[in-house]
Backbone as JSON Lines, residues from 0, in Angstrom:
{"i":0,"aa":"X","n":[-10.75,-36.11,-14.05],"ca":[-10.05,-35.92,-15.15],"c":[-9.04,-35.02,-14.78]}
{"i":1,"aa":"X","n":[-9.31,-33.91,-14.11],"ca":[-8.71,-32.58,-13.3],"c":[-7.32,-33.15,-12.56]}
{"i":2,"aa":"X","n":[-7.71,-34.04,-11.65],"ca":[-6.62,-34.98,-11.09],"c":[-5.55,-35.65,-11.53]}
{"i":3,"aa":"X","n":[-6.13,-36.37,-12.27],"ca":[-5.11,-37.17,-13.44],"c":[-4.3,-35.98,-14.04]}
{"i":4,"aa":"X","n":[-4.75,-34.78,-14.68],"ca":[-4.13,-34.35,-15.13],"c":[-3.17,-33.34,-14.66]}
{"i":5,"aa":"X","n":[-3.57,-33.09,-13.18],"ca":[-2.45,-32.52,-12.38],"c":[-1.31,-33.48,-11.86]}
{"i":6,"aa":"X","n":[-1.73,-34.84,-11.5],"ca":[-0.7,-35.57,-11.25],"c":[0.53,-35.92,-12.16]}
{"i":7,"aa":"X","n":[-0.19,-36.03,-13.6],"ca":[1.04,-35.79,-15.01],"c":[1.8,-35.21,-14.92]}
{"i":8,"aa":"X","n":[1.43,-33.55,-14.96],"ca":[1.78,-32.12,-14.63],"c":[2.89,-33.01,-13.76]}
{"i":9,"aa":"X","n":[2.65,-33.04,-12.62],"ca":[3.89,-33.33,-11.57],"c":[4.66,-34.18,-11.83]}
{"i":10,"aa":"X","n":[4.18,-34.94,-12.43],"ca":[5.17,-36.29,-12.72],"c":[6.25,-35.62,-13.75]}
{"i":11,"aa":"X","n":[5.78,-34.64,-14.67],"ca":[6.81,-33.92,-15.67],"c":[7.47,-33.07,-14.57]}
{"i":12,"aa":"X","n":[7.44,-32.44,-14.43],"ca":[8.4,-31.86,-13.31],"c":[9.41,-32.4,-12.33]}
{"i":13,"aa":"X","n":[8.62,-33.6,-11.55],"ca":[9.85,-34.37,-10.87],"c":[10.53,-35.26,-11.95]}
{"i":14,"aa":"X","n":[10.12,-35.54,-12.84],"ca":[11.22,-36.08,-13.98],"c":[12.5,-35.33,-14.48]}
{"i":15,"aa":"X","n":[11.57,-33.84,-14.95],"ca":[12.89,-32.92,-15.22],"c":[13.84,-32.65,-14.41]}
{"i":16,"aa":"X","n":[12.76,-31.98,-13.15],"ca":[13.6,-31.81,-11.92],"c":[15.04,-32.91,-10.88]}
{"i":17,"aa":"X","n":[14.46,-33.65,-11.24],"ca":[15.37,-35.24,-10.92],"c":[16.54,-35.22,-12.1]}
{"i":18,"aa":"X","n":[16.35,-35.46,-13.13],"ca":[16.82,-36.01,-14.54],"c":[16.9,-34.8,-15.34]}
{"i":19,"aa":"X","n":[17.6,-33.54,-15.37],"ca":[17.32,-32.89,-16.2],"c":[18.45,-33.16,-17.67]}
{"i":20,"aa":"X","n":[17.56,-32.97,-18.51],"ca":[18.75,-33.55,-20.16],"c":[19.47,-32.59,-20.16]}
{"i":21,"aa":"X","n":[19.24,-31.28,-19.84],"ca":[20.5,-30.09,-19.94],"c":[20.81,-29.7,-19.55]}
{"i":22,"aa":"X","n":[20.67,-30.17,-17.92],"ca":[21.53,-29.63,-16.7],"c":[23.0,-29.83,-17.53]}
{"i":23,"aa":"X","n":[24.01,-29.33,-17.96],"ca":[25.36,-29.58,-18.08],"c":[25.94,-28.13,-18.37]}
{"i":24,"aa":"X","n":[26.94,-28.29,-18.25],"ca":[27.61,-26.62,-18.55],"c":[27.95,-26.78,-20.35]}
{"i":25,"aa":"X","n":[28.3,-26.46,-21.18],"ca":[28.4,-26.94,-22.57],"c":[29.53,-26.21,-22.53]}
{"i":26,"aa":"X","n":[29.96,-27.24,-23.65],"ca":[31.5,-27.52,-23.77],"c":[32.22,-26.1,-24.21]}
{"i":27,"aa":"X","n":[31.52,-25.66,-25.23],"ca":[31.54,-24.61,-26.02],"c":[30.38,-23.62,-25.71]}
{"i":28,"aa":"X","n":[30.22,-22.2,-25.75],"ca":[29.38,-21.49,-25.38],"c":[29.54,-19.66,-26.06]}
{"i":29,"aa":"X","n":[28.62,-19.43,-26.18],"ca":[29.13,-17.99,-26.77],"c":[28.24,-16.89,-25.53]}
{"i":30,"aa":"X","n":[27.1,-17.41,-24.5],"ca":[27.06,-16.23,-23.72],"c":[26.72,-17.4,-22.41]}
{"i":31,"aa":"X","n":[26.44,-16.88,-21.51],"ca":[26.48,-17.08,-20.22],"c":[25.51,-16.46,-18.96]}
{"i":32,"aa":"X","n":[25.13,-16.53,-18.64],"ca":[24.44,-15.14,-17.35],"c":[24.18,-16.26,-15.57]}
{"i":33,"aa":"X","n":[24.36,-16.16,-15.2],"ca":[23.65,-16.24,-13.85],"c":[22.23,-15.64,-12.9]}
{"i":34,"aa":"X","n":[21.57,-16.79,-12.64],"ca":[20.14,-16.09,-11.78],"c":[20.51,-16.25,-10.63]}
{"i":35,"aa":"X","n":[19.99,-16.29,-9.91],"ca":[19.99,-15.81,-8.27],"c":[18.33,-15.3,-7.79]}
{"i":36,"aa":"X","n":[17.52,-16.39,-7.33],"ca":[16.46,-15.82,-6.45],"c":[16.76,-16.42,-4.67]}
{"i":37,"aa":"X","n":[17.12,-14.87,-4.19],"ca":[17.26,-14.95,-2.97],"c":[15.97,-15.92,-1.76]}
{"i":38,"aa":"X","n":[15.02,-15.47,-2.03],"ca":[13.66,-15.55,-1.81],"c":[13.9,-17.29,-0.63]}
{"i":39,"aa":"X","n":[14.53,-18.07,-2.25],"ca":[14.44,-19.61,-1.37],"c":[15.78,-20.41,-1.99]}
{"i":40,"aa":"X","n":[16.31,-19.65,-2.48],"ca":[17.98,-19.9,-2.71],"c":[18.1,-20.76,-3.55]}
{"i":41,"aa":"X","n":[17.5,-20.85,-5.17],"ca":[17.83,-21.18,-5.91],"c":[18.74,-20.32,-6.89]}
{"i":42,"aa":"X","n":[19.65,-21.05,-7.46],"ca":[20.63,-20.77,-8.12],"c":[20.79,-21.18,-9.8]}
{"i":43,"aa":"X","n":[21.06,-20.82,-10.65],"ca":[21.62,-20.84,-11.49],"c":[22.54,-20.62,-12.46]}
{"i":44,"aa":"X","n":[22.94,-21.11,-13.65],"ca":[23.76,-20.61,-14.88],"c":[23.27,-21.14,-15.56]}
{"i":45,"aa":"X","n":[23.27,-20.27,-17.05],"ca":[22.4,-20.51,-18.2],"c":[23.4,-20.31,-19.04]}
{"i":46,"aa":"X","n":[23.73,-21.68,-20.1],"ca":[24.87,-21.55,-21.33],"c":[24.54,-21.48,-22.5]}
{"i":47,"aa":"X","n":[24.81,-20.67,-23.34],"ca":[23.58,-20.3,-24.6],"c":[25.08,-20.31,-26.26]}
{"i":48,"aa":"X","n":[24.7,-21.53,-26.49],"ca":[25.32,-21.27,-27.86],"c":[24.84,-21.1,-29.35]}
{"i":49,"aa":"X","n":[25.04,-20.22,-29.85],"ca":[24.46,-19.97,-31.27],"c":[24.91,-20.65,-32.11]}
{"i":50,"aa":"X","n":[23.61,-21.18,-33.0],"ca":[23.88,-21.51,-34.74],"c":[24.59,-20.38,-35.74]}
{"i":51,"aa":"X","n":[24.68,-20.91,-36.52],"ca":[25.54,-19.88,-37.74],"c":[24.46,-19.47,-38.23]}
{"i":52,"aa":"X","n":[22.69,-20.13,-37.71],"ca":[21.84,-19.16,-38.78],"c":[21.67,-17.89,-38.09]}
{"i":53,"aa":"X","n":[22.25,-17.43,-36.67],"ca":[21.3,-16.61,-35.64],"c":[20.73,-17.2,-34.57]}
{"i":54,"aa":"X","n":[19.71,-18.46,-34.76],"ca":[19.02,-19.3,-33.7],"c":[19.75,-19.51,-32.63]}
{"i":55,"aa":"X","n":[19.41,-19.65,-31.99],"ca":[19.32,-20.91,-30.11],"c":[20.09,-21.75,-30.51]}
{"i":56,"aa":"X","n":[21.47,-22.23,-30.84],"ca":[21.97,-23.59,-30.85],"c":[21.55,-24.87,-29.64]}
{"i":57,"aa":"X","n":[22.04,-24.17,-28.78],"ca":[21.85,-25.03,-27.48],"c":[21.87,-23.99,-26.75]}
{"i":58,"aa":"X","n":[21.04,-24.67,-25.41],"ca":[21.16,-24.27,-23.73],"c":[21.41,-25.32,-22.97]}
{"i":59,"aa":"X","n":[22.54,-24.85,-22.14],"ca":[22.3,-26.07,-21.07],"c":[22.55,-24.83,-20.0]}
{"i":60,"aa":"X","n":[22.69,-25.66,-18.89],"ca":[22.25,-25.82,-17.36],"c":[23.32,-25.86,-16.4]}
{"i":61,"aa":"X","n":[23.81,-24.98,-15.15],"ca":[24.05,-25.55,-13.94],"c":[23.18,-25.1,-13.15]}
{"i":62,"aa":"X","n":[22.61,-25.84,-12.29],"ca":[21.36,-25.45,-11.03],"c":[21.89,-25.91,-9.77]}
{"i":63,"aa":"X","n":[21.25,-25.32,-8.72],"ca":[20.94,-25.97,-7.53],"c":[19.73,-25.06,-7.28]}
{"i":64,"aa":"X","n":[18.38,-25.93,-6.59],"ca":[17.61,-25.61,-6.59],"c":[16.28,-26.56,-6.25]}
{"i":65,"aa":"X","n":[15.21,-26.01,-6.15],"ca":[14.21,-27.08,-5.47],"c":[13.84,-27.41,-7.7]}
{"i":66,"aa":"X","n":[12.96,-28.51,-7.0],"ca":[11.98,-28.75,-8.71],"c":[11.85,-28.13,-9.92]}
{"i":67,"aa":"X","n":[10.61,-27.27,-9.07],"ca":[10.52,-26.4,-10.31],"c":[11.65,-25.67,-10.9]}
{"i":68,"aa":"X","n":[12.54,-25.04,-10.13],"ca":[13.59,-24.2,-11.18],"c":[14.0,-25.15,-11.7]}
{"i":69,"aa":"X","n":[14.72,-26.4,-11.98],"ca":[15.41,-27.01,-12.16],"c":[14.59,-27.8,-13.47]}
{"i":70,"aa":"X","n":[13.2,-28.02,-13.46],"ca":[12.3,-28.41,-14.18],"c":[12.63,-27.42,-15.29]}
{"i":71,"aa":"X","n":[11.84,-26.33,-15.09],"ca":[11.52,-25.14,-15.88],"c":[12.83,-24.77,-16.68]}
{"i":72,"aa":"X","n":[14.09,-24.88,-15.59],"ca":[15.6,-24.19,-16.81],"c":[15.27,-25.55,-17.94]}
{"i":73,"aa":"X","n":[14.82,-27.17,-17.49],"ca":[15.4,-27.99,-18.26],"c":[14.58,-27.96,-19.73]}
{"i":74,"aa":"X","n":[12.91,-27.2,-19.28],"ca":[12.36,-27.54,-20.11],"c":[12.25,-26.1,-21.45]}
{"i":75,"aa":"X","n":[12.73,-25.14,-20.47],"ca":[13.37,-23.81,-21.17],"c":[14.32,-23.86,-22.0]}
{"i":76,"aa":"X","n":[15.33,-24.87,-21.74],"ca":[16.56,-25.15,-22.82],"c":[15.8,-26.42,-23.97]}
{"i":77,"aa":"X","n":[15.3,-26.78,-23.6],"ca":[14.34,-27.54,-25.23],"c":[13.21,-27.16,-25.59]}
{"i":78,"aa":"X","n":[12.79,-26.04,-25.1],"ca":[11.73,-25.39,-26.41],"c":[12.43,-24.18,-26.72]}
{"i":79,"aa":"X","n":[13.41,-24.16,-26.08],"ca":[14.27,-22.5,-26.73],"c":[14.77,-22.83,-27.85]}
{"i":80,"aa":"X","n":[15.36,-23.48,-27.78],"ca":[16.64,-24.63,-28.8],"c":[15.93,-24.22,-30.68]}
{"i":81,"aa":"X","n":[16.55,-23.65,-31.2],"ca":[16.36,-23.86,-32.88],"c":[15.25,-22.49,-33.02]}
{"i":82,"aa":"X","n":[14.99,-21.99,-32.19],"ca":[14.55,-20.62,-32.26],"c":[15.4,-19.23,-32.0]}
{"i":83,"aa":"X","n":[15.05,-17.86,-32.0],"ca":[15.61,-16.97,-32.68],"c":[15.59,-16.24,-31.16]}
{"i":84,"aa":"X","n":[16.45,-15.2,-30.64],"ca":[16.64,-14.58,-29.78],"c":[15.45,-14.27,-29.28]}
{"i":85,"aa":"X","n":[14.62,-13.22,-30.47],"ca":[13.25,-12.7,-30.16],"c":[12.28,-13.47,-29.91]}
{"i":86,"aa":"X","n":[12.32,-14.79,-30.65],"ca":[11.7,-15.49,-30.87],"c":[11.49,-16.45,-28.82]}
{"i":87,"aa":"X","n":[12.66,-16.42,-28.43],"ca":[12.85,-17.01,-27.34],"c":[12.15,-15.89,-25.99]}
{"i":88,"aa":"X","n":[12.45,-14.44,-26.82],"ca":[12.04,-13.41,-25.27],"c":[10.34,-13.32,-25.32]}
{"i":89,"aa":"X","n":[9.83,-13.26,-26.67],"ca":[7.89,-13.67,-27.05],"c":[7.76,-15.06,-26.12]}
{"i":90,"aa":"X","n":[8.32,-15.85,-26.34],"ca":[8.2,-17.41,-25.77],"c":[8.48,-17.0,-24.16]}
{"i":91,"aa":"X","n":[9.23,-16.22,-23.56],"ca":[9.15,-16.23,-21.48],"c":[8.18,-15.22,-21.74]}
{"i":92,"aa":"X","n":[7.73,-14.24,-22.34],"ca":[6.8,-13.44,-21.63],"c":[5.08,-14.33,-21.72]}
{"i":93,"aa":"X","n":[5.21,-15.08,-23.1],"ca":[4.21,-15.65,-22.63],"c":[3.72,-17.0,-21.23]}
{"i":94,"aa":"X","n":[5.71,-17.8,-21.67],"ca":[5.19,-18.55,-20.15],"c":[5.13,-17.36,-18.76]}
{"i":95,"aa":"X","n":[6.23,-15.84,-19.1],"ca":[5.73,-15.71,-17.5],"c":[4.01,-15.75,-16.83]}
{"i":96,"aa":"X","n":[3.09,-14.98,-18.25],"ca":[1.73,-14.91,-18.4],"c":[1.45,-16.69,-17.49]}
{"i":97,"aa":"X","n":[1.58,-17.26,-18.22],"ca":[1.22,-18.88,-18.09],"c":[1.93,-19.02,-16.14]}
{"i":98,"aa":"X","n":[2.87,-18.98,-15.89],"ca":[3.26,-18.84,-14.8],"c":[2.34,-17.97,-13.63]}
{"i":99,"aa":"X","n":[2.0,-17.14,-14.27],"ca":[1.54,-16.71,-13.37],"c":[-0.24,-16.51,-13.07]}
{"i":100,"aa":"X","n":[-0.33,-16.65,-14.25],"ca":[-2.25,-16.44,-14.23],"c":[-2.83,-18.04,-14.53]}
{"i":101,"aa":"X","n":[-2.15,-19.16,-14.49],"ca":[-2.51,-20.58,-15.08],"c":[-3.05,-20.54,-16.05]}
{"i":102,"aa":"X","n":[-3.16,-19.43,-17.61],"ca":[-3.36,-19.25,-18.45],"c":[-2.64,-17.91,-19.69]}
{"i":103,"aa":"X","n":[-2.75,-18.34,-21.0],"ca":[-2.24,-17.14,-21.62],"c":[-3.03,-16.99,-22.81]}
{"i":104,"aa":"X","n":[-4.51,-16.24,-22.51],"ca":[-5.4,-16.1,-23.61],"c":[-4.7,-15.42,-24.8]}
{"i":105,"aa":"X","n":[-4.22,-14.05,-24.09],"ca":[-4.16,-13.47,-25.33],"c":[-2.85,-13.62,-26.23]}
{"i":106,"aa":"X","n":[-2.11,-14.65,-25.9],"ca":[-0.64,-14.94,-26.38],"c":[-0.96,-15.76,-27.75]}
{"i":107,"aa":"X","n":[-0.13,-15.1,-28.5],"ca":[0.1,-15.25,-29.81],"c":[-0.24,-17.17,-30.15]}
{"i":108,"aa":"X","n":[-0.94,-16.98,-31.1],"ca":[-1.35,-18.52,-31.7],"c":[0.3,-19.25,-32.11]}
{"i":109,"aa":"X","n":[0.93,-18.93,-32.43],"ca":[2.27,-19.33,-33.1],"c":[2.7,-20.33,-31.66]}
{"i":110,"aa":"X","n":[2.92,-19.48,-30.97],"ca":[3.42,-20.11,-29.78],"c":[2.67,-21.21,-29.04]}
{"i":111,"aa":"X","n":[1.21,-21.67,-29.34],"ca":[0.4,-22.56,-28.71],"c":[1.54,-24.16,-28.05]}
{"i":112,"aa":"X","n":[2.33,-24.63,-29.06],"ca":[3.12,-25.78,-29.26],"c":[3.9,-25.67,-28.15]}
{"i":113,"aa":"X","n":[5.01,-24.77,-28.08],"ca":[5.96,-24.76,-27.66],"c":[5.14,-24.1,-25.75]}
{"i":114,"aa":"X","n":[4.22,-23.14,-25.7],"ca":[4.01,-23.25,-24.28],"c":[2.79,-24.74,-24.01]}
{"i":115,"aa":"X","n":[3.15,-25.35,-24.97],"ca":[1.78,-26.71,-24.61],"c":[2.4,-27.6,-23.66]}
{"i":116,"aa":"X","n":[4.26,-27.55,-24.25],"ca":[5.18,-28.08,-23.72],"c":[5.63,-28.08,-22.34]}
{"i":117,"aa":"X","n":[5.22,-26.46,-21.74],"ca":[5.44,-25.67,-20.6],"c":[4.79,-25.79,-19.79]}
{"i":118,"aa":"X","n":[3.6,-26.59,-20.05],"ca":[2.23,-26.56,-19.49],"c":[2.26,-26.57,-17.91]}
{"i":119,"aa":"X","n":[2.98,-28.18,-17.74],"ca":[3.29,-28.17,-16.66],"c":[3.4,-27.39,-15.4]}
{"i":120,"aa":"X","n":[4.25,-26.67,-15.87],"ca":[4.62,-25.65,-14.74],"c":[3.46,-24.17,-14.48]}
{"i":121,"aa":"X","n":[2.23,-24.38,-15.47],"ca":[1.77,-23.49,-15.8],"c":[0.95,-23.6,-13.45]}
{"i":122,"aa":"X","n":[0.95,-24.58,-13.14],"ca":[0.48,-24.75,-12.04],"c":[0.6,-24.32,-11.07]}
{"i":123,"aa":"X","n":[1.9,-23.57,-11.12],"ca":[2.3,-22.79,-10.33],"c":[2.02,-21.62,-9.92]}
{"i":124,"aa":"X","n":[1.16,-21.51,-10.54],"ca":[-0.13,-19.81,-10.44],"c":[-0.77,-20.27,-9.4]}
{"i":125,"aa":"X","n":[-0.81,-21.12,-8.85],"ca":[-1.9,-21.2,-7.33],"c":[-0.69,-21.18,-5.99]}
{"i":126,"aa":"X","n":[0.77,-20.74,-6.6],"ca":[1.5,-20.58,-5.16],"c":[2.18,-19.56,-5.7]}
{"i":127,"aa":"X","n":[1.96,-18.38,-5.71],"ca":[2.72,-17.16,-5.82],"c":[3.66,-17.27,-5.97]}
{"i":128,"aa":"X","n":[4.58,-17.83,-4.23],"ca":[5.89,-17.52,-4.17],"c":[6.37,-18.66,-5.12]}
{"i":129,"aa":"X","n":[6.41,-19.5,-5.31],"ca":[6.97,-20.47,-6.67],"c":[6.68,-20.14,-8.27]}
{"i":130,"aa":"X","n":[6.23,-18.69,-8.93],"ca":[6.32,-18.15,-9.81],"c":[7.82,-17.38,-10.31]}
{"i":131,"aa":"X","n":[9.01,-17.07,-9.12],"ca":[9.68,-16.76,-8.88],"c":[10.85,-18.22,-9.28]}
{"i":132,"aa":"X","n":[10.47,-19.44,-8.78],"ca":[11.61,-20.42,-8.9],"c":[11.27,-20.98,-10.8]}
{"i":133,"aa":"X","n":[9.72,-20.96,-11.13],"ca":[9.58,-20.89,-12.84],"c":[10.39,-20.68,-13.38]}
{"i":134,"aa":"X","n":[10.62,-18.96,-13.2],"ca":[10.75,-18.18,-14.29],"c":[12.15,-17.22,-13.93]}
{"i":135,"aa":"X","n":[12.82,-18.44,-13.07],"ca":[14.56,-17.46,-12.81],"c":[15.3,-18.01,-13.88]}
{"i":136,"aa":"X","n":[15.0,-19.52,-14.65],"ca":[16.03,-19.43,-15.8],"c":[15.93,-18.92,-16.69]}
{"i":137,"aa":"X","n":[14.51,-18.61,-17.1],"ca":[14.42,-17.45,-18.37],"c":[14.74,-16.19,-18.08]}
{"i":138,"aa":"X","n":[14.91,-15.83,-16.8],"ca":[15.68,-14.41,-16.54],"c":[16.87,-14.49,-17.22]}
{"i":139,"aa":"X","n":[17.49,-15.67,-16.17],"ca":[19.21,-16.09,-16.47],"c":[19.72,-16.4,-18.36]}
{"i":140,"aa":"X","n":[18.22,-16.31,-19.13],"ca":[18.29,-16.83,-20.18],"c":[18.25,-14.92,-21.02]}
{"i":141,"aa":"X","n":[17.35,-14.37,-20.41],"ca":[17.47,-13.25,-21.26],"c":[18.6,-12.67,-20.86]}
{"i":142,"aa":"X","n":[19.13,-12.49,-19.27],"ca":[20.68,-11.94,-19.28],"c":[21.98,-12.54,-20.3]}
{"i":143,"aa":"X","n":[21.73,-13.54,-20.95],"ca":[22.46,-14.09,-21.49],"c":[22.69,-13.7,-22.96]}
{"i":144,"aa":"X","n":[21.51,-13.65,-23.08],"ca":[21.16,-13.03,-24.73],"c":[21.04,-11.66,-25.04]}
{"i":145,"aa":"X","n":[21.31,-10.79,-24.1],"ca":[21.01,-9.76,-23.68],"c":[22.95,-8.82,-23.24]}
{"i":146,"aa":"X","n":[23.51,-10.06,-22.79],"ca":[24.89,-9.39,-22.64],"c":[24.96,-9.29,-20.85]}
{"i":147,"aa":"X","n":[23.31,-9.06,-20.1],"ca":[23.75,-8.45,-19.46],"c":[24.5,-9.67,-17.99]}
{"i":148,"aa":"X","n":[24.49,-10.7,-17.73],"ca":[25.05,-11.38,-17.24],"c":[24.93,-11.97,-16.17]}
{"i":149,"aa":"X","n":[23.74,-11.72,-15.54],"ca":[23.4,-11.52,-14.07],"c":[22.04,-11.2,-14.1]}
{"i":150,"aa":"X","n":[21.39,-12.29,-13.57],"ca":[19.41,-12.14,-13.5],"c":[19.56,-12.35,-12.23]}
{"i":151,"aa":"X","n":[17.88,-11.81,-11.81],"ca":[17.23,-11.91,-10.26],"c":[16.15,-12.26,-10.36]}
{"i":152,"aa":"X","n":[15.35,-12.97,-9.92],"ca":[13.67,-13.28,-9.85],"c":[13.25,-12.22,-9.31]}
{"i":153,"aa":"X","n":[13.96,-10.8,-8.94],"ca":[13.26,-10.53,-7.74],"c":[12.35,-8.79,-8.96]}
């Protein structure tokens, strides 16, 4: 059963890594930021369009890097759309815990559904150097939302 779940997660990462649904520059955006992982060469630029109600309307990205970093950026874009910047920040904190440890027992129960969507990336905890790949786009998103415009996985 565990091997089947691991295979499914690997398939999800490979699919999003090879065929990202949100891997494009938005035609119109309100904020953007670049992220760089100098250890492995991953680079991402995240574009955010805000909705009229203050939530994140849409996220797009352009990236060069490994399947994990691209898949994470794509799943992030899907997961944060429609959420407030504060919710996205809380989700990043929970996701970072998931990526570092493989679980998030202390996470807010309201984050269970989006974390389930991000669960395929939880396996990176077994490879500490890959945690930075999985969190790079999230650092860039945070930079875009706070107006920093640049982020690093360091």
